[in-house]
KOLGU-4560 file (N, C-alpha, C; in nm, 3 decimals, padded with zeros to 5 digits):
<recs>
<n_xx: 00.977 n_yy: -18.200 n_zz: -12.512 ca_xx: 00.933 ca_yy: -18.066 ca_zz: -12.545 c_xx: 00.969 c_yy: -18.036 c_zz: -12.690 mol: A seq: 1 type: UNK>
<n_xx: 00.881 n_yy: -17.966 n_zz: -12.758 ca_xx: 00.902 ca_yy: -17.924 ca_zz: -12.896 c_xx: 00.923 c_yy: -17.773 c_zz: -12.895 mol: A seq: 2 type: UNK>
<n_xx: 01.039 n_yy: -17.729 n_zz: -12.938 ca_xx: 01.072 ca_yy: -17.587 ca_zz: -12.938 c_xx: 01.046 c_yy: -17.532 c_zz: -13.077 mol: A seq: 3 type: UNK>
<n_xx: 00.968 n_yy: -17.425 n_zz: -13.088 ca_xx: 00.930 ca_yy: -17.374 ca_zz: -13.220 c_xx: 01.030 c_yy: -17.275 c_zz: -13.280 mol: A seq: 4 type: UNK>
<n_xx: 01.130 n_yy: -17.238 n_zz: -13.205 ca_xx: 01.235 ca_yy: -17.153 ca_zz: -13.263 c_xx: 01.349 c_yy: -17.241 c_zz: -13.309 mol: A seq: 5 type: UNK>
<n_xx: 01.396 n_yy: -17.216 n_zz: -13.430 ca_xx: 01.504 ca_yy: -17.296 ca_zz: -13.486 c_xx: 01.605 c_yy: -17.204 c_zz: -13.553 mol: A seq: 6 type: UNK>
<n_xx: 01.720 n_yy: -17.261 n_zz: -13.583 ca_xx: 01.822 ca_yy: -17.184 ca_zz: -13.654 c_xx: 01.777 c_yy: -17.163 c_zz: -13.799 mol: A seq: 7 type: UNK>
<n_xx: 01.838 n_yy: -17.068 n_zz: -13.866 ca_xx: 01.802 ca_yy: -17.039 ca_zz: -14.004 c_xx: 01.861 c_yy: -17.139 c_zz: -14.102 mol: A seq: 8 type: UNK>
<n_xx: 01.965 n_yy: -17.213 n_zz: -14.060 ca_xx: 02.029 ca_yy: -17.311 ca_zz: -14.147 c_xx: 02.056 c_yy: -17.439 c_zz: -14.069 mol: A seq: 9 type: UNK>
<n_xx: 02.088 n_yy: -17.546 n_zz: -14.143 ca_xx: 02.135 ca_yy: -17.670 ca_zz: -14.082 c_xx: 02.231 c_yy: -17.738 c_zz: -14.178 mol: A seq: 10 type: UNK>
<n_xx: 02.322 n_yy: -17.817 n_zz: -14.123 ca_xx: 02.418 ca_yy: -17.891 ca_zz: -14.205 c_xx: 02.374 c_yy: -18.036 c_zz: -14.214 mol: A seq: 11 type: UNK>
<n_xx: 02.389 n_yy: -18.092 n_zz: -14.334 ca_xx: 02.344 ca_yy: -18.229 ca_zz: -14.356 c_xx: 02.437 c_yy: -18.297 c_zz: -14.455 mol: A seq: 12 type: UNK>
<n_xx: 02.472 n_yy: -18.424 n_zz: -14.432 ca_xx: 02.560 ca_yy: -18.494 ca_zz: -14.525 c_xx: 02.493 c_yy: -18.520 c_zz: -14.660 mol: A seq: 13 type: UNK>
<n_xx: 02.575 n_yy: -18.511 n_zz: -14.764 ca_xx: 02.530 ca_yy: -18.535 ca_zz: -14.901 c_xx: 02.622 c_yy: -18.641 c_zz: -14.962 mol: A seq: 14 type: UNK>
<n_xx: 02.564 n_yy: -18.739 n_zz: -15.025 ca_xx: 02.642 ca_yy: -18.842 ca_zz: -15.094 c_xx: 02.614 c_yy: -18.832 c_zz: -15.244 mol: A seq: 15 type: UNK>
<n_xx: 02.720 n_yy: -18.816 n_zz: -15.321 ca_xx: 02.709 ca_yy: -18.809 ca_zz: -15.467 c_xx: 02.775 c_yy: -18.934 c_zz: -15.523 mol: A seq: 16 type: UNK>
<n_xx: 02.707 n_yy: -19.000 n_zz: -15.613 ca_xx: 02.762 ca_yy: -19.119 ca_zz: -15.678 c_xx: 02.800 c_yy: -19.080 c_zz: -15.820 mol: A seq: 17 type: UNK>
<n_xx: 02.931 n_yy: -19.084 n_zz: -15.847 ca_xx: 02.984 ca_yy: -19.039 ca_zz: -15.975 c_xx: 03.020 c_yy: -19.162 c_zz: -16.059 mol: A seq: 18 type: UNK>
<n_xx: 02.963 n_yy: -19.174 n_zz: -16.180 ca_xx: 02.994 ca_yy: -19.290 ca_zz: -16.264 c_xx: 03.143 c_yy: -19.297 c_zz: -16.299 mol: A seq: 19 type: UNK>
<n_xx: 03.197 n_yy: -19.417 n_zz: -16.293 ca_xx: 03.336 ca_yy: -19.441 ca_zz: -16.332 c_xx: 03.338 c_yy: -19.558 c_zz: -16.430 mol: A seq: 20 type: UNK>
<n_xx: 03.454 n_yy: -19.594 n_zz: -16.475 ca_xx: 03.469 ca_yy: -19.704 ca_zz: -16.571 c_xx: 03.418 c_yy: -19.835 c_zz: -16.514 mol: A seq: 21 type: UNK>
<n_xx: 03.380 n_yy: -19.923 n_zz: -16.603 ca_xx: 03.343 ca_yy: -20.058 ca_zz: -16.564 c_xx: 03.207 c_yy: -20.071 c_zz: -16.499 mol: A seq: 22 type: UNK>
<n_xx: 03.120 n_yy: -19.974 n_zz: -16.521 ca_xx: 02.986 ca_yy: -19.982 ca_zz: -16.464 c_xx: 02.980 c_yy: -19.961 c_zz: -16.314 mol: A seq: 23 type: UNK>
<n_xx: 03.078 n_yy: -19.891 n_zz: -16.263 ca_xx: 03.083 ca_yy: -19.865 ca_zz: -16.119 c_xx: 03.062 c_yy: -19.716 c_zz: -16.091 mol: A seq: 24 type: UNK>
<n_xx: 03.046 n_yy: -19.687 n_zz: -15.962 ca_xx: 03.032 ca_yy: -19.549 ca_zz: -15.916 c_xx: 03.134 c_yy: -19.521 c_zz: -15.807 mol: A seq: 25 type: UNK>
<n_xx: 03.182 n_yy: -19.399 n_zz: -15.807 ca_xx: 03.267 ca_yy: -19.352 ca_zz: -15.697 c_xx: 03.178 c_yy: -19.271 c_zz: -15.604 mol: A seq: 26 type: UNK>
<n_xx: 03.180 n_yy: -19.304 n_zz: -15.477 ca_xx: 03.100 ca_yy: -19.232 ca_zz: -15.379 c_xx: 03.181 c_yy: -19.115 c_zz: -15.327 mol: A seq: 27 type: UNK>
<n_xx: 03.124 n_yy: -18.996 n_zz: -15.333 ca_xx: 03.186 ca_yy: -18.876 ca_zz: -15.278 c_xx: 03.088 c_yy: -18.815 c_zz: -15.178 mol: A seq: 28 type: UNK>
<n_xx: 03.139 n_yy: -18.767 n_zz: -15.065 ca_xx: 03.051 ca_yy: -18.709 ca_zz: -14.964 c_xx: 03.102 c_yy: -18.571 c_zz: -14.921 mol: A seq: 29 type: UNK>
<n_xx: 03.009 n_yy: -18.489 n_zz: -14.880 ca_xx: 03.040 ca_yy: -18.359 ca_zz: -14.821 c_xx: 02.921 c_yy: -18.318 c_zz: -14.737 mol: A seq: 30 type: UNK>
<n_xx: 02.939 n_yy: -18.216 n_zz: -14.655 ca_xx: 02.829 ca_yy: -18.162 ca_zz: -14.575 c_xx: 02.783 c_yy: -18.032 c_zz: -14.638 mol: A seq: 31 type: UNK>
<n_xx: 02.654 n_yy: -18.026 n_zz: -14.668 ca_xx: 02.595 ca_yy: -17.903 ca_zz: -14.721 c_xx: 02.529 c_yy: -17.827 c_zz: -14.607 mol: A seq: 32 type: UNK>
<n_xx: 02.538 n_yy: -17.696 n_zz: -14.615 ca_xx: 02.463 ca_yy: -17.613 ca_zz: -14.521 c_xx: 02.341 c_yy: -17.563 c_zz: -14.596 mol: A seq: 33 type: UNK>
<n_xx: 02.224 n_yy: -17.604 n_zz: -14.547 ca_xx: 02.098 ca_yy: -17.573 ca_zz: -14.614 c_xx: 02.023 c_yy: -17.463 c_zz: -14.541 mol: A seq: 34 type: UNK>
<n_xx: 01.952 n_yy: -17.385 n_zz: -14.616 ca_xx: 01.860 ca_yy: -17.285 ca_zz: -14.561 c_xx: 01.736 c_yy: -17.359 c_zz: -14.510 mol: A seq: 35 type: UNK>
<n_xx: 01.690 n_yy: -17.324 n_zz: -14.393 ca_xx: 01.569 ca_yy: -17.382 ca_zz: -14.337 c_xx: 01.451 c_yy: -17.297 c_zz: -14.385 mol: A seq: 36 type: UNK>
<n_xx: 01.369 n_yy: -17.355 n_zz: -14.470 ca_xx: 01.257 ca_yy: -17.282 ca_zz: -14.530 c_xx: 01.127 c_yy: -17.311 c_zz: -14.456 mol: A seq: 37 type: UNK>
<n_xx: 01.033 n_yy: -17.217 n_zz: -14.457 ca_xx: 00.901 ca_yy: -17.244 ca_zz: -14.398 c_xx: 00.824 c_yy: -17.346 c_zz: -14.482 mol: A seq: 38 type: UNK>
<n_xx: 00.734 n_yy: -17.416 n_zz: -14.418 ca_xx: 00.657 ca_yy: -17.522 ca_zz: -14.484 c_xx: 00.586 c_yy: -17.473 c_zz: -14.610 mol: A seq: 39 type: UNK>
<n_xx: 00.530 n_yy: -17.354 n_zz: -14.606 ca_xx: 00.458 ca_yy: -17.303 ca_zz: -14.723 c_xx: 00.552 c_yy: -17.290 c_zz: -14.843 mol: A seq: 40 type: UNK>
<n_xx: 00.673 n_yy: -17.246 n_zz: -14.821 ca_xx: 00.769 ca_yy: -17.232 ca_zz: -14.930 c_xx: 00.818 c_yy: -17.370 c_zz: -14.978 mol: A seq: 41 type: UNK>
<n_xx: 00.833 n_yy: -17.463 n_zz: -14.886 ca_xx: 00.872 ca_yy: -17.599 ca_zz: -14.923 c_xx: 00.768 c_yy: -17.665 c_zz: -15.012 mol: A seq: 42 type: UNK>
<n_xx: 00.642 n_yy: -17.645 n_zz: -14.980 ca_xx: 00.536 ca_yy: -17.704 ca_zz: -15.060 c_xx: 00.536 c_yy: -17.649 c_zz: -15.202 mol: A seq: 43 type: UNK>
<n_xx: 00.558 n_yy: -17.520 n_zz: -15.215 ca_xx: 00.566 ca_yy: -17.460 ca_zz: -15.348 c_xx: 00.687 c_yy: -17.513 c_zz: -15.425 mol: A seq: 44 type: UNK>
<n_xx: 00.799 n_yy: -17.529 n_zz: -15.354 ca_xx: 00.921 ca_yy: -17.580 ca_zz: -15.417 c_xx: 00.900 c_yy: -17.723 c_zz: -15.464 mol: A seq: 45 type: UNK>
<n_xx: 00.840 n_yy: -17.805 n_zz: -15.380 ca_xx: 00.816 ca_yy: -17.945 ca_zz: -15.416 c_xx: 00.721 c_yy: -17.953 c_zz: -15.535 mol: A seq: 46 type: UNK>
<n_xx: 00.623 n_yy: -17.867 n_zz: -15.538 ca_xx: 00.529 ca_yy: -17.865 ca_zz: -15.651 c_xx: 00.601 c_yy: -17.826 c_zz: -15.780 mol: A seq: 47 type: UNK>
<n_xx: 00.688 n_yy: -17.726 n_zz: -15.773 ca_xx: 00.766 ca_yy: -17.686 ca_zz: -15.891 c_xx: 00.851 c_yy: -17.802 c_zz: -15.942 mol: A seq: 48 type: UNK>
<n_xx: 00.914 n_yy: -17.873 n_zz: -15.851 ca_xx: 01.001 ca_yy: -17.985 ca_zz: -15.890 c_xx: 00.921 c_yy: -18.099 c_zz: -15.953 mol: A seq: 49 type: UNK>
<n_xx: 00.806 n_yy: -18.131 n_zz: -15.895 ca_xx: 00.728 ca_yy: -18.243 ca_zz: -15.949 c_xx: 00.660 c_yy: -18.208 c_zz: -16.080 mol: A seq: 50 type: UNK>
<n_xx: 00.636 n_yy: -18.081 n_zz: -16.105 ca_xx: 00.573 ca_yy: -18.040 ca_zz: -16.230 c_xx: 00.675 c_yy: -17.994 c_zz: -16.333 mol: A seq: 51 type: UNK>
<n_xx: 00.803 n_yy: -18.014 n_zz: -16.302 ca_xx: 00.913 ca_yy: -17.976 ca_zz: -16.392 c_xx: 00.911 c_yy: -17.829 c_zz: -16.431 mol: A seq: 52 type: UNK>
<n_xx: 00.854 n_yy: -17.745 n_zz: -16.345 ca_xx: 00.852 ca_yy: -17.601 ca_zz: -16.373 c_xx: 00.979 c_yy: -17.533 c_zz: -16.326 mol: A seq: 53 type: UNK>
<n_xx: 01.044 n_yy: -17.590 n_zz: -16.230 ca_xx: 01.167 ca_yy: -17.530 ca_zz: -16.180 c_xx: 01.281 c_yy: -17.627 c_zz: -16.200 mol: A seq: 54 type: UNK>
<n_xx: 01.392 n_yy: -17.576 n_zz: -16.246 ca_xx: 01.502 ca_yy: -17.671 ca_zz: -16.262 c_xx: 01.569 c_yy: -17.694 c_zz: -16.128 mol: A seq: 55 type: UNK>
<n_xx: 01.624 n_yy: -17.811 n_zz: -16.111 ca_xx: 01.683 ca_yy: -17.850 ca_zz: -15.984 c_xx: 01.798 c_yy: -17.761 c_zz: -15.941 mol: A seq: 56 type: UNK>
<n_xx: 01.876 n_yy: -17.712 n_zz: -16.037 ca_xx: 01.988 ca_yy: -17.625 ca_zz: -16.001 c_xx: 01.937 c_yy: -17.496 c_zz: -15.937 mol: A seq: 57 type: UNK>
<n_xx: 01.827 n_yy: -17.443 n_zz: -15.988 ca_xx: 01.769 ca_yy: -17.321 ca_zz: -15.930 c_xx: 01.722 c_yy: -17.348 c_zz: -15.788 mol: A seq: 58 type: UNK>
<n_xx: 01.664 n_yy: -17.463 n_zz: -15.765 ca_xx: 01.620 ca_yy: -17.500 ca_zz: -15.631 c_xx: 01.741 c_yy: -17.511 c_zz: -15.538 mol: A seq: 59 type: UNK>
<n_xx: 01.848 n_yy: -17.571 n_zz: -15.586 ca_xx: 01.969 ca_yy: -17.583 ca_zz: -15.504 c_xx: 02.026 c_yy: -17.446 c_zz: -15.470 mol: A seq: 60 type: UNK>
<n_xx: 02.018 n_yy: -17.352 n_zz: -15.561 ca_xx: 02.066 ca_yy: -17.216 ca_zz: -15.532 c_xx: 01.983 c_yy: -17.150 c_zz: -15.422 mol: A seq: 61 type: UNK>
<n_xx: 01.857 n_yy: -17.188 n_zz: -15.411 ca_xx: 01.772 ca_yy: -17.137 ca_zz: -15.303 c_xx: 01.805 c_yy: -17.204 c_zz: -15.170 mol: A seq: 62 type: UNK>
<n_xx: 01.845 n_yy: -17.330 n_zz: -15.175 ca_xx: 01.863 ca_yy: -17.408 ca_zz: -15.053 c_xx: 02.003 c_yy: -17.403 c_zz: -14.994 mol: A seq: 63 type: UNK>
<n_xx: 02.105 n_yy: -17.409 n_zz: -15.078 ca_xx: 02.243 ca_yy: -17.427 ca_zz: -15.030 c_xx: 02.307 c_yy: -17.292 c_zz: -14.999 mol: A seq: 64 type: UNK>
<n_xx: 02.358 n_yy: -17.279 n_zz: -14.876 ca_xx: 02.421 ca_yy: -17.154 ca_zz: -14.835 c_xx: 02.566 c_yy: -17.173 c_zz: -14.790 mol: A seq: 65 type: UNK>
<n_xx: 02.613 n_yy: -17.298 n_zz: -14.796 ca_xx: 02.751 ca_yy: -17.324 ca_zz: -14.758 c_xx: 02.780 c_yy: -17.472 c_zz: -14.767 mol: A seq: 66 type: UNK>
<n_xx: 02.907 n_yy: -17.508 n_zz: -14.738 ca_xx: 02.946 ca_yy: -17.649 ca_zz: -14.738 c_xx: 03.078 c_yy: -17.669 c_zz: -14.667 mol: A seq: 67 type: UNK>
<n_xx: 03.105 n_yy: -17.794 n_zz: -14.638 ca_xx: 03.234 ca_yy: -17.838 ca_zz: -14.585 c_xx: 03.268 c_yy: -17.967 c_zz: -14.658 mol: A seq: 68 type: UNK>
<n_xx: 03.395 n_yy: -17.981 n_zz: -14.696 ca_xx: 03.439 ca_yy: -18.106 ca_zz: -14.754 c_xx: 03.441 c_yy: -18.110 c_zz: -14.906 mol: A seq: 69 type: UNK>
<n_xx: 03.438 n_yy: -17.995 n_zz: -14.971 ca_xx: 03.451 ca_yy: -17.991 ca_zz: -15.117 c_xx: 03.588 c_yy: -17.935 c_zz: -15.150 mol: A seq: 70 type: UNK>
<n_xx: 03.659 n_yy: -18.007 n_zz: -15.236 ca_xx: 03.794 ca_yy: -17.967 ca_zz: -15.276 c_xx: 03.808 c_yy: -17.974 c_zz: -15.427 mol: A seq: 71 type: UNK>
<n_xx: 03.909 n_yy: -17.903 n_zz: -15.478 ca_xx: 03.952 ca_yy: -17.921 ca_zz: -15.616 c_xx: 04.101 c_yy: -17.952 c_zz: -15.612 mol: A seq: 72 type: UNK>
<n_xx: 04.169 n_yy: -17.946 n_zz: -15.724 ca_xx: 04.312 ca_yy: -17.981 ca_zz: -15.727 c_xx: 04.397 c_yy: -17.888 c_zz: -15.641 mol: A seq: 73 type: UNK>
<n_xx: 04.349 n_yy: -17.768 n_zz: -15.614 ca_xx: 04.425 ca_yy: -17.671 ca_zz: -15.535 c_xx: 04.394 c_yy: -17.680 c_zz: -15.385 mol: A seq: 74 type: UNK>
<n_xx: 04.296 n_yy: -17.763 n_zz: -15.346 ca_xx: 04.262 ca_yy: -17.775 ca_zz: -15.206 c_xx: 04.116 c_yy: -17.744 c_zz: -15.180 mol: A seq: 75 type: UNK>
<n_xx: 04.081 n_yy: -17.709 n_zz: -15.055 ca_xx: 03.942 ca_yy: -17.680 ca_zz: -15.019 c_xx: 03.884 c_yy: -17.566 c_zz: -15.103 mol: A seq: 76 type: UNK>
<n_xx: 03.757 n_yy: -17.584 n_zz: -15.141 ca_xx: 03.687 ca_yy: -17.482 ca_zz: -15.219 c_xx: 03.594 c_yy: -17.406 c_zz: -15.126 mol: A seq: 77 type: UNK>
<n_xx: 03.616 n_yy: -17.276 n_zz: -15.117 ca_xx: 03.529 ca_yy: -17.191 ca_zz: -15.035 c_xx: 03.396 c_yy: -17.172 c_zz: -15.106 mol: A seq: 78 type: UNK>
<n_xx: 03.290 n_yy: -17.167 n_zz: -15.028 ca_xx: 03.158 ca_yy: -17.149 ca_zz: -15.085 c_xx: 03.143 c_yy: -17.009 c_zz: -15.142 mol: A seq: 79 type: UNK>
<n_xx: 03.089 n_yy: -17.000 n_zz: -15.261 ca_xx: 03.052 ca_yy: -16.874 ca_zz: -15.325 c_xx: 02.949 c_yy: -16.908 c_zz: -15.431 mol: A seq: 80 type: UNK>
<n_xx: 02.882 n_yy: -16.809 n_zz: -15.485 ca_xx: 02.784 ca_yy: -16.833 ca_zz: -15.591 c_xx: 02.851 c_yy: -16.898 c_zz: -15.711 mol: A seq: 81 type: UNK>
<n_xx: 02.971 n_yy: -16.851 n_zz: -15.745 ca_xx: 03.044 ca_yy: -16.907 ca_zz: -15.859 c_xx: 03.083 c_yy: -17.053 c_zz: -15.833 mol: A seq: 82 type: UNK>
<n_xx: 03.135 n_yy: -17.081 n_zz: -15.713 ca_xx: 03.174 ca_yy: -17.217 ca_zz: -15.679 c_xx: 03.052 c_yy: -17.309 c_zz: -15.677 mol: A seq: 83 type: UNK>
<n_xx: 02.941 n_yy: -17.260 n_zz: -15.625 ca_xx: 02.818 ca_yy: -17.338 ca_zz: -15.625 c_xx: 02.778 c_yy: -17.373 c_zz: -15.767 mol: A seq: 84 type: UNK>
<n_xx: 02.787 n_yy: -17.278 n_zz: -15.858 ca_xx: 02.755 ca_yy: -17.304 ca_zz: -15.999 c_xx: 02.842 c_yy: -17.415 c_zz: -16.056 mol: A seq: 85 type: UNK>
<n_xx: 02.970 n_yy: -17.412 n_zz: -16.024 ca_xx: 03.062 ca_yy: -17.517 ca_zz: -16.073 c_xx: 03.023 c_yy: -17.653 c_zz: -16.018 mol: A seq: 86 type: UNK>
<n_xx: 02.989 n_yy: -17.658 n_zz: -15.891 ca_xx: 02.952 ca_yy: -17.784 ca_zz: -15.828 c_xx: 02.820 c_yy: -17.836 c_zz: -15.884 mol: A seq: 87 type: UNK>
<n_xx: 02.723 n_yy: -17.748 n_zz: -15.903 ca_xx: 02.593 ca_yy: -17.789 ca_zz: -15.955 c_xx: 02.601 c_yy: -17.839 c_zz: -16.099 mol: A seq: 88 type: UNK>
<n_xx: 02.708 n_yy: -17.803 n_zz: -16.169 ca_xx: 02.725 ca_yy: -17.847 ca_zz: -16.308 c_xx: 02.779 c_yy: -17.990 c_zz: -16.318 mol: A seq: 89 type: UNK>
<n_xx: 02.817 n_yy: -18.049 n_zz: -16.206 ca_xx: 02.866 ca_yy: -18.187 ca_zz: -16.205 c_xx: 02.745 c_yy: -18.281 c_zz: -16.202 mol: A seq: 90 type: UNK>
<n_xx: 02.734 n_yy: -18.371 n_zz: -16.301 ca_xx: 02.619 ca_yy: -18.462 ca_zz: -16.304 c_xx: 02.606 c_yy: -18.541 c_zz: -16.174 mol: A seq: 91 type: UNK>
<n_xx: 02.486 n_yy: -18.546 n_zz: -16.123 ca_xx: 02.458 ca_yy: -18.619 ca_zz: -16.000 c_xx: 02.451 c_yy: -18.534 c_zz: -15.876 mol: A seq: 92 type: UNK>
<n_xx: 02.509 n_yy: -18.415 n_zz: -15.879 ca_xx: 02.511 ca_yy: -18.331 ca_zz: -15.759 c_xx: 02.373 c_yy: -18.274 c_zz: -15.728 mol: A seq: 93 type: UNK>
<n_xx: 02.305 n_yy: -18.223 n_zz: -15.828 ca_xx: 02.173 ca_yy: -18.160 ca_zz: -15.803 c_xx: 02.076 c_yy: -18.258 c_zz: -15.739 mol: A seq: 94 type: UNK>
<n_xx: 02.055 n_yy: -18.378 n_zz: -15.796 ca_xx: 01.961 ca_yy: -18.469 ca_zz: -15.729 c_xx: 02.010 c_yy: -18.514 c_zz: -15.591 mol: A seq: 95 type: UNK>
<n_xx: 02.141 n_yy: -18.523 n_zz: -15.573 ca_xx: 02.194 ca_yy: -18.561 ca_zz: -15.441 c_xx: 02.163 c_yy: -18.454 c_zz: -15.337 mol: A seq: 96 type: UNK>
<n_xx: 02.181 n_yy: -18.327 n_zz: -15.373 ca_xx: 02.151 ca_yy: -18.218 ca_zz: -15.280 c_xx: 02.002 c_yy: -18.213 c_zz: -15.246 mol: A seq: 97 type: UNK>
<n_xx: 01.919 n_yy: -18.218 n_zz: -15.348 ca_xx: 01.774 ca_yy: -18.210 ca_zz: -15.325 c_xx: 01.728 c_yy: -18.331 c_zz: -15.243 mol: A seq: 98 type: UNK>
<n_xx: 01.778 n_yy: -18.448 n_zz: -15.277 ca_xx: 01.742 ca_yy: -18.568 ca_zz: -15.202 c_xx: 01.784 c_yy: -18.560 c_zz: -15.057 mol: A seq: 99 type: UNK>
<n_xx: 01.904 n_yy: -18.511 n_zz: -15.031 ca_xx: 01.953 ca_yy: -18.498 ca_zz: -14.893 c_xx: 01.868 c_yy: -18.400 c_zz: -14.814 mol: A seq: 100 type: UNK>
<n_xx: 01.832 n_yy: -18.289 n_zz: -14.878 ca_xx: 01.752 ca_yy: -18.188 ca_zz: -14.809 c_xx: 01.617 c_yy: -18.247 c_zz: -14.765 mol: A seq: 101 type: UNK>
<n_xx: 01.550 n_yy: -18.312 n_zz: -14.858 ca_xx: 01.418 ca_yy: -18.367 ca_zz: -14.824 c_xx: 01.429 c_yy: -18.489 c_zz: -14.733 mol: A seq: 102 type: UNK>
<n_xx: 01.538 n_yy: -18.566 n_zz: -14.741 ca_xx: 01.560 ca_yy: -18.674 ca_zz: -14.644 c_xx: 01.572 c_yy: -18.617 c_zz: -14.504 mol: A seq: 103 type: UNK>
<n_xx: 01.644 n_yy: -18.506 n_zz: -14.491 ca_xx: 01.658 ca_yy: -18.441 ca_zz: -14.359 c_xx: 01.523 c_yy: -18.402 c_zz: -14.304 mol: A seq: 104 type: UNK>
<n_xx: 01.439 n_yy: -18.346 n_zz: -14.389 ca_xx: 01.306 ca_yy: -18.302 ca_zz: -14.343 c_xx: 01.215 c_yy: -18.420 c_zz: -14.308 mol: A seq: 105 type: UNK>
<n_xx: 01.236 n_yy: -18.533 n_zz: -14.375 ca_xx: 01.154 ca_yy: -18.652 ca_zz: -14.348 c_xx: 01.207 c_yy: -18.729 c_zz: -14.227 mol: A seq: 106 type: UNK>
<n_xx: 01.323 n_yy: -18.691 n_zz: -14.177 ca_xx: 01.378 ca_yy: -18.758 ca_zz: -14.060 c_xx: 01.464 c_yy: -18.878 c_zz: -14.093 mol: A seq: 107 type: UNK>
<n_xx: 01.506 n_yy: -18.890 n_zz: -14.219 ca_xx: 01.594 ca_yy: -19.001 ca_zz: -14.258 c_xx: 01.737 c_yy: -18.963 c_zz: -14.223 mol: A seq: 108 type: UNK>
<n_xx: 01.802 n_yy: -19.046 n_zz: -14.143 ca_xx: 01.937 ca_yy: -19.012 ca_zz: -14.098 c_xx: 02.040 c_yy: -19.054 c_zz: -14.201 mol: A seq: 109 type: UNK>
<n_xx: 02.144 n_yy: -18.972 n_zz: -14.213 ca_xx: 02.258 ca_yy: -19.001 ca_zz: -14.300 c_xx: 02.384 c_yy: -18.969 c_zz: -14.222 mol: A seq: 110 type: UNK>
<n_xx: 02.489 n_yy: -19.041 n_zz: -14.253 ca_xx: 02.618 ca_yy: -19.015 ca_zz: -14.190 c_xx: 02.724 c_yy: -19.013 c_zz: -14.296 mol: A seq: 111 type: UNK>
<n_xx: 02.821 n_yy: -18.923 n_zz: -14.283 ca_xx: 02.938 ca_yy: -18.922 ca_zz: -14.373 c_xx: 03.038 c_yy: -19.023 c_zz: -14.325 mol: A seq: 112 type: UNK>
</recs>
């Protein structure tokens, strides 16, 4: 059975690969809570991204509504608009978030 009512959000694992010395990457993972958007809005968003009309950080601000597993030196970081801005400023995070979101919609499974 296919149920047409769904929750407004879903959580999905995100993997960020951060460059380190020696030509290597450090893998960091967390769970993002994404807003579930209607297909019509997703198509417009995808078009903006492919035509470089919308920057990826702006798209992430539309999609991400929470997270689990993000910390700084003081411990766990609570989700807020300010904290999201800090996270989005880290190279590699924006494409990782967008990629994870669309992987979820395409049915590609990921595990932390």
